N, C-alpha and C positions, 0 to 999 in steps of 0.2 A: 873311299869312305861313304860315297853316295850308293847304297846298292838299290833303294827303292825310291830315289828322288829327294827332293827337299834340300835346305843349304845347311851349312855347318852349324849355323844358329839353330835350327829346326831339330837337328839331331842332338846337340848338346841340352837344349830345354827338355826335350824328350827323355834323356837319360836322367835328368833331374825330376821330371815329374813321376816317370816309371819306378823309379829305384829309390825315392825319398821315401820310405815305408813309414816313418815317423811324423810326415809331413812338415818337417821344420825349415824347407827350401834351403837346404844344405845335405851334403852327403858325408858319411863316417866313412871309415877304411873300408869295412865290410860291402856298403852299399856300392862306393865306388869302383872296388874290384868287380863285382857282379855287372856292374852297367859296362864297365870296359870290355869283360867277356861277352855278355849278352848282345850288347849294340854294336860294338867296334869290332870283335873278335880278336882282341888282345887279352893275353895273359899276362899279369902283373903280379909280382908278389905281394905279400902282406907289408915288407918292407918299404918298397916302392910306392905302396897306394898310401901308407903311412907317411912318407917324406912329400907325396903332393898335397896330402890333407894340411899336413903341418904347414906347408908354405901358403896355404890359401886360408888358414885358420887363424884371424887376426884377433878373435874375442877368446882365443883360448879355450874352447869348447868341445874341440875334438871333431869338428866337422868343417868341411870346406863350404864358403858360401857361395852360391850361385852368381849373385851381383859381383863379388870379386873377380871371380874366374871369366866372368863376360866381360868385365871392363880389362881384363889382361889380354882375352883373345882378340877383343875388338880395338885394342891400342892400334891406332896408325892407320884403321881400316875406315874407309868411306862409309857414311851411313847408306842405309839399303834404299831410302827414299830420297836421297841427295840428288839434286839436278844442278845442271851448269846454268848459269845465267847467259842468256841469249842476248848479243848486241844486234842492234839493228842490221848490221850488215849480214850477219849470220841468219838472222830471222827472215830477211828478204829471200836470201840464196835458198834456204830451207822451202820456203813457199813455191819460190821458182820451180824447184825441183819435184815438188810436190804437183805442181800442175801438170808436169811433164808426162806423170804416172797414167797410165790409161786405165788403171784400174781403180782410180778414185773419182767420185763423181763430180763432174764439174757444175758450177752454179747454173742455174736456169736462167738464160738471158732471151727472151721471145723476141721474134722476128717482127718487123714492122710489116704493118697491115698494107695490102696492095688493092687498093679500091679503085 
């Protein structure tokens, strides 16, 4: 899927932005089939596109909503900016390992004067 780089979400958002010609933040069957062909290189029939649009069309407008598709795609996936909480033990171990790294500058500690 990644041809020029980026994440799955960036490709998904690009598909909606580039092929949503009526700026409705949703894709109809024609826009979906063009997006799948041009963006992902997939050939889907009108019936397949209509089935996908019908599945994500909760308002019965004939268009699939970006927000509904995104919620379905991201279900069970960790958030992109999610981080793990560090305990005091893992934090101390991480600092110790960083101090061993020769490429990280050490804090300056001046030597005592010899007079």
